[in-house]
C-alpha positions in Angstrom: 82.9 3.6 -84.1 83.6 0.7 -86.4 84.4 2.0 -90.1 81.6 0.9 -92.1 78.9 0.5 -89.8 77.0 3.8 -90.8 76.2 2.3 -94.2 73.2 -0.1 -94.6 74.8 -1.6 -97.7 78.1 -2.4 -95.5 76.1 -3.8 -92.4 74.0 -6.2 -95.0 77.6 -7.1 -96.8 79.0 -7.8 -93.2 75.7 -9.7 -92.0 76.2 -11.7 -95.1 79.8 -12.7 -94.6 79.3 -13.7 -91.0 76.2 -15.6 -91.8 78.2 -17.6 -94.7 81.2 -18.0 -92.1 79.1 -18.9 -89.4 77.5 -21.6 -91.8 81.0 -22.9 -93.0 82.6 -23.2 -89.4 79.2 -25.3 -88.7 79.9 -27.4 -91.6 83.6 -27.7 -90.4 82.5 -28.6 -86.9 79.7 -31.3 -88.2 82.9 -32.7 -90.2 85.1 -32.9 -87.4 82.5 -34.7 -85.4 81.8 -37.2 -88.1 85.5 -37.9 -88.3 86.1 -38.1 -84.4 83.4 -40.4 -84.3 84.5 -42.7 -87.3 88.0 -42.6 -85.4 86.5 -43.6 -82.1 84.7 -46.9 -83.6 88.1 -47.8 -85.4 90.1 -47.0 -82.1 87.8 -49.6 -80.3 88.0 -52.1 -83.2 91.7 -52.0 -83.0 91.7 -52.3 -79.1 89.4 -55.2 -79.3 91.9 -56.9 -81.4 94.9 -55.9 -79.2 93.2 -57.1 -76.4 92.3 -60.5 -78.2 95.6 -61.1 -79.5 97.1 -60.4 -76.1 94.7 -63.0 -74.5 95.8 -65.4 -77.2 99.7 -64.9 -76.6 98.9 -65.2 -72.4 97.1 -68.6 -73.2 99.6 -69.9 -75.5 102.2 -68.9 -72.7 100.6 -70.4 -69.9 100.2 -73.5 -72.1 103.7 -73.6 -72.6 104.6 -73.2 -69.1 102.2 -76.4 -68.4 103.5 -78.2 -70.6 107.1 -77.5 -69.0 105.9 -78.1 -65.6 104.4 -81.6 -66.8 107.8 -82.1 -68.3 109.7 -81.6 -65.4 107.0 -83.4 -63.1 107.7 -86.4 -65.8 111.5 -86.1 -65.2 111.5 -86.2 -61.6 109.1 -89.0 -61.4 111.4 -90.9 -63.9 114.5 -90.1 -61.3 112.5 -90.9 -58.3 111.1 -94.3 -59.8 115.0 -95.1 -60.6 116.4 -93.9 -57.2 113.7 -96.2 -55.5 115.0 -99.0 -57.6 118.5 -98.8 -56.5 
């Protein structure tokens, strides 16, 4: 048998210790869940910010590429016009 389980006082003491330990562990678990929820919300916010930033960069890159394409087309049209005049 386990030492000290024959005494009513020791059983009461161990019962109290385990009960308090269970409550403390439950409180730690609740605290961990609250922190996990808060960090999950923050992760979602940061993901949205990163996606927005990536979309803005993608749009500015596309606009720059379109501007380069239009400039190239303009140069080619000028060359074609000059060649036609000759």
